[in-house]
N, CA, C and O of each residue as an XYZ file, in Angstrom:
704
protein
N     -26.736     -4.592     16.529
C     -25.635     -5.423     16.557
C     -24.859     -5.105     15.165
O     -25.430     -4.627     14.185
N     -23.620     -5.402     15.210
C     -22.839     -5.359     14.066
C     -22.670     -3.857     13.625
O     -22.314     -3.605     12.474
N     -22.909     -2.917     14.483
C     -22.704     -1.576     13.820
C     -21.395     -0.962     13.816
O     -20.446     -1.689     14.107
N     -21.190      0.195     13.548
C     -19.895      0.848     13.461
C     -19.082      0.647     14.776
O     -19.638      0.890     15.848
N     -17.806      0.219     14.743
C     -17.177      0.217     15.899
C     -17.232     -1.030     16.773
O     -16.521     -1.189     17.765
N     -18.154     -1.919     16.316
C     -18.464     -3.134     17.039
C     -17.376     -4.150     16.685
O     -16.716     -3.907     15.674
N     -17.122     -5.180     17.335
C     -16.222     -6.166     17.049
C     -14.796     -5.969     17.477
O     -14.434     -5.016     18.169
N     -14.073     -6.834     17.071
C     -12.544     -6.656     17.194
C     -11.811     -5.520     16.526
O     -11.818     -5.368     15.305
N     -11.152     -4.695     17.402
C     -10.372     -3.716     16.598
C      -9.106     -4.381     15.800
O      -8.577     -5.438     16.143
N      -8.785     -3.742     14.899
C      -7.671     -4.044     13.992
C      -6.420     -4.141     14.789
O      -6.235     -3.267     15.636
N      -5.507     -5.110     14.632
C      -4.250     -5.049     15.191
C      -3.406     -4.167     14.475
O      -3.397     -4.214     13.245
N      -2.633     -3.297     15.151
C      -1.619     -2.613     14.505
C      -0.676     -3.306     13.583
O      -0.314     -4.417     13.971
N      -0.254     -2.935     12.571
C       0.578     -3.607     11.591
C       2.081     -3.289     12.093
O       2.494     -2.167     12.385
N       2.793     -4.453     12.136
C       4.268     -4.212     12.485
C       5.216     -3.647     11.332
O       5.122     -3.952     10.143
N       6.067     -2.845     11.843
C       6.996     -2.112     10.805
C       7.732     -3.184     10.108
O       7.713     -4.329     10.559
N       8.440     -2.852      8.937
C       9.289     -3.632      8.229
C      10.509     -3.700      8.967
O      10.851     -2.705      9.606
N      11.292     -4.839      8.974
C      12.510     -4.763      9.789
C      13.736     -4.713      8.877
O      13.651     -5.092      7.709
N      14.861     -4.255      9.391
C      15.944     -4.213      8.755
C      16.595     -5.474      8.216
O      17.353     -5.410      7.248
N      16.312     -6.628      8.830
C      16.907     -7.793      8.608
C      16.148     -8.334      7.291
O      16.659     -9.293      6.714
N      15.038     -7.814      6.816
C      14.420     -8.117      5.570
C      14.940     -7.390      4.322
O      14.550     -7.667      3.188
N      15.855     -6.433      4.605
C      16.361     -5.426      3.560
C      17.593     -5.916      2.818
O      18.265     -6.851      3.253
N      17.870     -5.291      1.727
C      19.138     -5.310      1.067
C      19.845     -4.050      1.777
O      19.180     -3.017      1.855
N      21.118     -4.070      2.285
C      21.746     -3.058      2.991
C      22.997     -2.720      2.050
O      23.749     -3.556      1.551
N      23.069     -1.372      1.910
C      24.235     -0.717      1.112
C      25.015     -0.151      2.308
O      24.493      0.717      3.008
N      26.132     -0.569      2.540
C      26.954     -0.077      3.694
C      28.361      0.464      3.186
O      29.181     -0.238      2.594
N      28.534      1.863      3.510
C      29.631      2.700      3.021
C      30.983      1.990      3.626
O      32.059      2.092      3.038
N      30.847      1.331      4.737
C      32.150      0.656      5.252
C      32.622     -0.568      4.601
O      33.810     -0.885      4.549
N      31.500     -1.355      4.027
C      31.792     -2.470      3.269
C      32.435     -2.041      1.841
O      33.421     -2.594      1.355
N      31.752     -1.015      1.271
C      32.251     -0.350      0.028
C      33.743      0.050      0.269
O      34.619     -0.422     -0.457
N      34.022      0.867      1.225
C      35.354      1.408      1.513
C      36.314      0.268      1.645
O      37.443      0.433      1.185
N      36.018     -0.832      2.198
C      37.055     -1.859      2.412
C      37.522     -2.539      0.938
O      38.654     -2.935      0.663
N      36.488     -2.559      0.183
C      36.748     -3.149     -1.287
C      37.310     -2.230     -2.234
O      38.013     -2.736     -3.109
N      37.150     -1.006     -2.245
C      37.835     -0.013     -3.148
C      38.259      1.281     -2.532
O      37.836      1.657     -1.439
N      39.061      1.914     -3.225
C      39.597      3.215     -2.689
C      38.389      4.186     -3.083
O      37.843      4.137     -4.185
N      38.034      5.061     -2.081
C      37.017      6.174     -2.281
C      37.510      7.308     -3.037
O      37.906      8.343     -2.501
N      37.478      7.058     -4.571
C      37.891      8.199     -5.283
C      37.082      8.073     -6.626
O      36.542      7.025     -6.979
N      37.055      9.173     -7.295
C      36.345      9.230     -8.582
C      36.824      8.164     -9.550
O      38.041      8.003     -9.635
N      36.015      7.416    -10.293
C      36.464      6.468    -11.303
C      36.416      5.051    -10.650
O      36.430      4.067    -11.391
N      36.362      4.911     -9.356
C      36.258      3.635     -8.764
C      35.056      2.892     -8.941
O      33.974      3.467     -8.821
N      35.129      1.557     -9.239
C      33.842      0.888     -9.406
C      33.812     -0.420     -8.568
O      34.813     -0.850     -7.995
N      32.657     -0.992     -8.537
C      32.488     -2.261     -7.719
C      31.072     -2.709     -7.877
O      30.165     -2.094     -8.439
N      31.014     -4.086     -7.191
C      29.705     -4.674     -7.288
C      29.380     -5.255     -5.859
O      30.217     -5.776     -5.121
N      28.080     -5.096     -5.585
C      27.624     -5.857     -4.300
C      26.578     -6.671     -4.573
O      25.710     -6.262     -5.344
N      26.479     -7.978     -3.981
C      25.483     -8.828     -4.206
C      24.949     -9.531     -3.001
O      25.706     -9.775     -2.062
N      23.650     -9.881     -2.972
C      23.053    -10.476     -1.894
C      22.298    -11.716     -2.340
O      21.781    -11.757     -3.456
N      22.225    -12.766     -1.453
C      21.509    -13.930     -1.730
C      20.536    -14.125     -0.523
O      20.786    -13.673      0.594
N      19.410    -14.828     -0.830
C      18.373    -14.934      0.198
C      18.391    -16.264      0.666
O      18.278    -17.210     -0.113
N      18.519    -16.397      1.834
C      18.199    -17.890      2.512
C      18.671    -18.998      1.673
O      17.858    -19.875      1.378
N      19.916    -19.074      1.237
C      20.451    -20.103      0.341
C      19.732    -20.328     -0.864
O      19.735    -21.456     -1.357
N      19.037    -19.270     -1.466
C      18.324    -19.392     -2.625
C      19.333    -19.038     -3.859
O      20.330    -18.339     -3.676
N      19.010    -19.546     -5.046
C      19.986    -19.432     -6.205
C      19.854    -17.826     -6.645
O      20.817    -17.163     -7.032
N      18.533    -17.333     -6.522
C      18.458    -16.005     -7.110
C      19.222    -15.072     -6.095
O      19.325    -15.353     -4.901
N      19.733    -13.971     -6.657
C      20.418    -12.945     -5.839
C      20.280    -11.639     -6.419
O      20.030    -11.580     -7.623
N      20.407    -10.561     -5.738
C      20.465     -9.340     -6.222
C      21.684     -8.699     -6.257
O      22.505     -8.927     -5.369
N      21.953     -7.832     -7.271
C      23.277     -7.377     -7.475
C      23.260     -5.819     -7.836
O      22.493     -5.392     -8.699
N      24.101     -5.029     -7.167
C      24.187     -3.680     -7.491
C      25.522     -3.262     -7.894
O      26.512     -3.424     -7.181
N      25.537     -2.689     -9.118
C      26.875     -2.073     -9.576
C      26.921     -0.690     -9.053
O      25.889     -0.038     -8.892
N      28.205     -0.189     -8.762
C      28.389      1.158     -8.407
C      29.586      1.695     -8.973
O      30.578      0.992     -9.163
N      29.530      3.008     -9.273
C      30.685      3.715     -9.877
C      30.823      5.054     -8.912
O      29.809      5.629     -8.516
N      31.962      5.441     -8.613
C      32.066      6.716     -7.962
C      32.481      7.818     -8.932
O      33.401      7.622     -9.726
N      31.803      9.001     -8.879
C      31.990     10.022     -9.853
C      32.000     11.333     -8.992
O      31.430     11.519     -7.917
N      32.767     12.183     -9.700
C      32.870     13.585     -9.112
C      32.001     14.496     -9.707
O      32.220     14.707    -10.900
N      30.990     15.146     -9.148
C      30.085     15.926     -9.582
C      30.163     17.307     -8.860
O      29.441     17.438     -7.871
N      30.757     18.095     -9.144
C      31.025     19.334     -8.563
C      30.100     19.775     -7.608
O      29.031     20.027     -8.163
N      30.071     19.982     -6.345
C      31.348     19.862     -5.530
C      31.460     18.694     -4.860
O      32.354     18.496     -4.038
N      30.506     17.787     -5.182
C      30.394     16.573     -4.331
C      30.978     15.281     -5.104
O      31.090     15.276     -6.330
N      31.339     14.190     -4.295
C      31.669     12.828     -4.677
C      30.443     12.244     -4.564
O      29.859     12.414     -3.494
N      29.843     11.507     -5.529
C      28.598     10.860     -5.568
C      28.970      9.266     -6.094
O      29.854      8.959     -6.893
N      28.099      8.439     -5.455
C      28.185      6.926     -5.965
C      26.859      6.837     -6.622
O      25.791      7.196     -6.125
N      27.070      6.250     -7.948
C      26.001      5.919     -8.938
C      25.745      4.458     -8.840
O      26.590      3.586     -9.045
N      24.440      4.260     -8.491
C      24.146      2.870     -8.403
C      23.375      2.415     -9.487
O      22.499      3.167     -9.914
N      23.568      1.197    -10.062
C      22.802      0.649    -11.051
C      22.324     -0.798    -10.746
O      23.164     -1.669    -10.520
N      21.178     -1.039    -10.736
C      20.697     -2.316    -10.348
C      19.162     -2.546    -10.951
O      18.490     -1.592    -11.343
N      18.714     -3.832    -10.980
C      17.469     -4.205    -11.498
C      16.839     -5.019    -10.477
O      17.471     -5.902     -9.897
N      15.468     -4.732    -10.199
C      14.866     -5.521     -9.057
C      13.768     -6.377     -9.789
O      12.840     -5.871    -10.419
N      13.973     -7.724     -9.639
C      13.029     -8.776    -10.148
C      12.450     -8.348    -11.520
O      13.116     -8.504    -12.543
N      11.148     -7.782    -11.541
C      10.515     -7.636    -12.836
C      10.614     -6.204    -13.323
O       9.986     -5.892    -14.335
N      11.286     -5.387    -12.741
C      11.462     -3.950    -13.077
C      12.464     -3.587    -13.868
O      13.490     -4.252    -13.722
N      12.490     -2.678    -14.719
C      13.562     -2.339    -15.568
C      14.741     -1.825    -14.729
O      14.561     -1.669    -13.521
N      16.022     -1.529    -15.318
C      17.066     -1.165    -14.693
C      16.851      0.136    -13.901
O      16.025      0.937    -14.339
N      17.467      0.388    -12.871
C      17.220      1.546    -12.039
C      18.571      2.172    -11.825
O      19.513      1.441    -11.519
N      18.743      3.517    -11.968
C      19.994      4.183    -11.608
C      19.718      5.254    -10.459
O      18.928      6.187    -10.603
N      20.377      5.042     -9.428
C      20.273      6.053     -8.243
C      21.479      6.671     -8.114
O      22.484      5.981     -8.282
N      21.620      8.106     -7.786
C      22.772      8.771     -7.369
C      22.781      9.272     -5.909
O      21.894     10.018     -5.494
N      23.711      8.882     -5.211
C      23.798      9.077     -3.761
C      25.034      9.921     -3.512
O      26.144      9.572     -3.913
N      24.832     10.940     -2.900
C      25.999     11.908     -2.447
C      26.774     11.360     -1.281
O      26.160     10.854     -0.342
N      28.111     11.433     -1.282
C      29.002     11.029     -0.110
C      29.414     12.235      0.517
O      29.730     13.236     -0.126
N      29.420     12.161      1.824
C      30.051     13.128      2.739
C      31.161     12.565      3.466
O      31.289     11.348      3.602
N      32.016     13.462      3.966
C      33.160     12.901      4.719
C      33.286     13.882      5.964
O      33.131     15.100      5.881
N      33.591     13.178      7.144
C      34.062     13.800      8.251
C      35.383     13.412      8.611
O      35.829     12.336      8.213
N      36.142     14.281      9.420
C      37.449     14.030      9.893
C      37.348     13.715     11.409
O      37.054     14.600     12.213
N      37.621     12.318     11.815
C      37.524     11.979     13.279
C      38.707     12.686     14.007
O      39.754     13.068     13.484
N      38.386     12.774     15.148
C      39.284     13.466     16.081
C      40.791     12.830     16.248
O      41.760     13.480     16.640
N      40.811     11.605     15.923
C      42.350     10.932     15.987
C      42.827     11.032     14.468
O      43.793     10.323     14.184
N      42.348     11.719     13.581
C      42.862     11.817     12.286
C      42.127     10.790     11.369
O      41.333      9.956     11.803
N      42.485     10.940     10.002
C      41.842     10.142      8.944
C      40.636     10.697      8.276
O      40.425     11.910      8.270
N      39.886      9.888      7.746
C      38.693     10.262      7.050
C      37.538      9.256      7.148
O      37.750      8.052      7.001
N      36.385      9.721      7.381
C      35.206      8.838      7.540
C      34.240      9.141      6.537
O      33.907     10.313      6.357
N      33.702      8.109      5.792
C      32.939      8.548      4.572
C      31.376      8.082      5.088
O      31.176      7.111      5.817
N      30.513      8.815      4.652
C      28.987      8.527      4.912
C      28.223      8.800      3.507
O      28.607      9.531      2.594
N      27.058      8.032      3.571
C      26.146      8.160      2.525
C      25.091      9.181      2.943
O      24.790      9.415      4.113
N      24.592      9.730      1.931
C      23.457     10.712      2.119
C      22.133     10.238      1.665
O      22.007     10.001      0.463
N      21.132     10.067      2.456
C      19.919      9.485      2.064
C      19.304     10.337      0.984
O      19.124     11.536      1.197
N      18.948      9.745     -0.246
C      18.553     10.288     -1.388
C      17.040     10.518     -1.435
O      16.530     11.230     -2.300
N      16.308      9.869     -0.439
C      14.807      9.950     -0.674
C      14.302     11.338     -0.371
O      14.957     12.173      0.254
N      13.130     11.521     -0.840
C      12.355     12.856     -0.600
C      11.043     12.553      0.095
O      10.138     11.873     -0.389
N      11.041     13.138      1.291
C       9.808     12.906      2.163
C       8.829     14.110      2.057
O       9.171     15.073      1.372
N       7.815     14.109      2.599
C       6.813     15.242      2.630
C       7.324     16.469      3.024
O       6.849     17.512      2.575
N       8.394     16.453      3.946
C       8.975     17.671      4.390
C      10.156     18.240      3.371
O      10.687     19.341      3.515
N      10.438     17.398      2.429
C      11.523     17.792      1.451
C      12.594     16.623      1.423
O      12.358     15.507      1.887
N      13.750     16.973      0.854
C      14.859     15.948      0.745
C      15.221     15.577      2.212
O      15.284     16.447      3.081
N      15.467     14.202      2.475
C      16.025     13.705      3.677
C      17.368     14.305      3.977
O      17.560     15.004      4.972
N      18.305     14.011      3.082
C      19.677     14.382      3.099
C      20.367     13.969      4.571
O      21.275     14.639      5.063
N      19.865     12.891      5.138
C      20.443     12.386      6.503
C      21.708     11.730      6.214
O      21.756     10.919      5.289
N      22.722     11.994      6.901
C      24.159     11.419      6.893
C      24.069     10.130      7.689
O      23.770     10.163      8.882
N      24.344      8.898      6.997
C      24.042      7.616      7.401
C      25.252      6.733      6.968
O      25.978      7.116      6.051
N      25.469      5.601      7.592
C      26.536      4.706      7.242
C      25.845      3.630      6.386
O      26.515      3.025      5.549
N      24.533      3.360      6.556
C      23.868      2.258      5.749
C      22.611      2.819      5.092
O      21.919      3.679      5.637
N      22.366      2.330      3.975
C      20.953      2.658      3.170
C      20.342      1.321      3.007
O      21.031      0.325      2.785
N      19.031      1.292      3.117
C      18.320      0.041      2.975
C      17.345      0.060      1.892
O      16.727      1.081      1.590
N      17.185     -1.198      1.234
C      16.193     -1.447      0.408
C      15.098     -2.385      0.871
O      15.328     -3.583      0.703
N      13.971     -2.053      1.412
C      12.970     -3.084      1.814
C      12.346     -3.667      0.709
O      12.259     -3.041     -0.347
N      11.840     -4.954      0.854
C      10.992     -5.690     -0.025
C       9.804     -4.748     -0.500
O       9.108     -4.135      0.308
N       9.635     -4.684     -1.824
C       8.590     -4.099     -2.415
C       8.873     -2.537     -2.763
O       8.124     -1.847     -3.455
N      10.021     -2.122     -2.195
C      10.583     -0.706     -2.437
C      11.351     -0.656     -3.769
O      11.707     -1.696     -4.323
N      11.595      0.522     -4.263
C      12.472      0.759     -5.434
C      13.833      1.365     -5.117
O      14.866      0.970     -5.658
N      13.787      2.346     -4.212
C      15.051      3.033     -3.978
C      15.614      2.800     -2.483
O      14.907      2.478     -1.528
N      16.970      3.013     -2.444
C      17.520      2.834     -1.252
C      17.317      4.102     -0.320
O      17.350      5.213     -0.850
N      17.136      4.000      0.873
C      16.941      5.052      1.830
C      17.267      4.658      3.258
O      17.505      3.506      3.621
N      17.252      5.780      4.061
C      17.693      5.517      5.437
C      16.486      4.820      6.176
O      15.384      4.727      5.634
N      16.758      4.313      7.498
C      15.788      3.765      8.406
C      14.669      4.640      8.596
O      13.534      4.166      8.543
N      14.863      5.922      8.820
C      13.616      6.851      8.984
C      12.813      6.809      7.882
O      11.621      6.521      7.983
N      13.400      7.094      6.714
C      12.575      7.275      5.407
C      11.753      6.082      5.183
O      10.568      6.239      4.887
N      12.261      4.882      5.294
C      11.539      3.628      5.135
C      10.817      2.948      6.290
O      10.292      1.836      6.232
N      10.862      3.829      7.443
C      10.131      3.595      8.738
C      10.565      1.986      9.236
O       9.757      1.139      9.618
N      11.725      1.845      9.148
C      12.229      0.406      9.452
C      12.519      0.373     11.036
O      12.742      1.378     11.711
N      12.481     -0.838     11.478
C      12.926     -1.115     12.852
C      13.767     -2.306     12.866
O      14.041     -2.820     11.781
N      14.231     -2.837     13.989
C      15.032     -4.073     14.165
C      14.096     -5.140     14.547
O      13.079     -4.841     15.172
N      14.340     -6.326     14.236
C      13.465     -7.467     14.778
C      13.537     -7.595     16.122
O      12.528     -8.031     16.676
N      14.643     -7.277     16.905
C      14.826     -7.447     18.238
C      13.883     -6.382     19.056
O      13.423     -6.602     20.176
N      13.683     -5.202     18.301
C      12.834     -4.186     19.030
C      11.363     -4.653     18.931
O      10.567     -4.076     19.672
N      10.940     -5.535     18.184
C       9.651     -6.043     18.144
C       9.342     -7.221     19.144
O       8.188     -7.512     19.461
N      10.506     -7.908     19.640
C      10.302     -8.974     20.595
C      10.924     -8.747     21.913
O      10.742     -9.530     22.846
N      11.653     -7.691     22.006
C      12.341     -7.508     23.369
C      11.413     -7.219     24.469
O      10.339     -6.672     24.219
N      11.738     -7.539     25.657
C      10.981     -7.347     26.885
C       9.860     -8.040     27.056
O       9.212     -7.831     28.081
N       9.443     -8.918     26.181
C       8.245     -9.880     26.464
C       8.470    -10.598     27.729
O       7.588    -10.664     28.586
N       9.697    -11.169     27.873
C       9.765    -11.977     29.126
C       9.657    -11.007     30.347
O       9.169    -11.439     31.391
N      10.045     -9.855     30.270
C       9.996     -8.915     31.422
C       8.573     -8.606     31.645
O       8.163     -8.650     32.805
N       7.737     -8.290     30.659
C       6.283     -8.119     30.766
C       5.608     -9.071     31.295
O       4.778     -8.864     32.180
N       5.933    -10.478     30.721
C       5.386    -11.742     31.453
C       5.616    -11.750     32.840
O       4.636    -11.857     33.579
N       6.812    -11.649     33.349
C       7.425    -11.611     34.694
C       6.413    -10.600     35.573
O       5.780    -10.937     36.574
N       6.421     -9.405     35.004
C       5.641     -8.236     35.842
C       4.160     -8.791     35.937
O       3.651     -8.775     37.058
N       3.465     -9.248     34.947
C       2.283     -9.652     34.963
C       1.990    -10.793     35.903
O       0.961    -10.800     36.579
N       2.975    -11.857     35.958
C       2.853    -12.872     36.853
C       2.956    -12.514     38.321
O       2.335    -13.110     39.201
N       3.867    -11.397     38.547
C       3.943    -10.843     39.998
C       2.685    -10.140     40.412
O       2.195    -10.234     41.537
N       2.208     -9.446     39.449
C       1.039     -8.759     39.863
C      -0.173     -9.719     40.005
O      -1.085     -9.377     40.758
N      -0.241    -10.767     39.408
C      -1.282    -11.755     39.480
C      -1.095    -12.462     40.838
O      -2.077    -12.639     41.560
N       0.054    -12.845     41.183
C       0.398    -13.472     42.536
C       0.075    -12.613     43.683
O      -0.418    -13.096     44.702
N       0.366    -11.200     43.546
C      -0.101    -10.355     44.725
C      -1.506    -10.261     44.783
O      -2.037    -10.272     45.893
N      -2.268    -10.161     43.653
C      -3.772    -10.153     43.720
C      -4.248    -11.507     44.448
O      -5.041    -11.482     45.390
N      -3.745    -12.583     43.976
C      -4.256    -13.872     44.672
C      -3.978    -13.895     46.105
O      -4.796    -14.297     46.932
N      -2.758    -13.437     46.401
C      -2.490    -13.524     47.874
C      -3.336    -12.498     48.713
O      -3.634    -12.734     49.884
N      -3.694    -11.391     48.083
C      -4.637    -10.515     48.713
C      -6.040    -11.067     48.928
O      -6.716    -10.872     49.938
N      -6.432    -11.843     47.766
C      -7.739    -12.511     47.841
C      -7.797    -13.774     49.018
O      -8.817    -14.040     49.655
N      -6.733    -14.354     49.136
C      -6.897    -15.546     49.976
C      -6.546    -14.872     51.505
O      -7.117    -15.338     52.491
N      -5.695    -13.891     51.627
C      -5.474    -13.426     52.881
C      -6.511    -12.405     53.502
O      -6.844    -12.296     54.683
N      -6.929    -11.697     52.420
C      -8.087    -10.706     52.652
C      -7.544     -9.559     53.305
O      -6.334     -9.468     53.512
N      -8.426     -8.606     53.669
C      -7.951     -7.417     54.451
C      -8.215     -7.608     55.785
O      -9.367     -7.911     56.099
N      -7.290     -7.478     56.713
C      -7.433     -7.861     58.118
C      -8.776     -7.167     58.811
O      -9.524     -7.757     59.590
N      -8.903     -6.011     58.437
C     -10.245     -5.308     58.974
C     -11.377     -5.867     58.702
O     -12.319     -5.728     59.481
N     -11.506     -6.657     57.461
C     -12.762     -7.151     56.889
C     -12.698     -8.735     57.036
O     -13.630     -9.421     56.616
N     -11.679     -9.252     57.588
C     -11.556    -10.758     57.670
C     -12.796    -11.494     58.341
O     -13.183    -11.030     59.413
N     -13.361    -12.439     57.889
C     -14.484    -13.011     58.435
C     -13.972    -14.066     59.558
O     -13.125    -14.906     59.251
N     -14.471    -14.001     60.770
C     -14.007    -14.874     61.627
C     -15.037    -16.213     61.539
O     -16.265    -16.191     61.457
N     -14.230    -17.269     61.579
C     -14.937    -18.399     61.666
C     -15.693    -18.833     62.818
O     -15.727    -18.011     63.733
N     -16.358    -20.007     63.016
C     -16.993    -20.351     64.302
C     -16.187    -20.842     65.318
O     -16.678    -21.141     66.407
């Protein structure tokens, strides 16, 4: 008794969710400033009506051949952090320009360099990165379809119960 593998198996841990993260959104940045070298700005977040809030200062710089955004922020008890994020642009079919952030994180396979609209900073992490690098999901993905699964299980249960009470006609026991 009590040997290896006995007892309850550990439940898989849930992924961190996007809703818990600080979000750096290029569209929000682009609304507040002109995307050009020398532009500066600040983004701040507050948590559930708390007095404490996090703040990120940013400055756009031209580093040949790219335009980059330099983030400066401090997290709780850590010293000041500086992060450089490369910007990319695409030209939509109807004209204009669309700006994107490039994920700055380095994975086991090398630099991510994924083109994204949002970068996330989950609790306990130090650098902004894309959803894939931080292995993030949405809260709704962890709760969706539970009602459908419940309905399916209820339907299967009712079918089993009906089969038990009606039985198989070939094996039905005849009463006196």
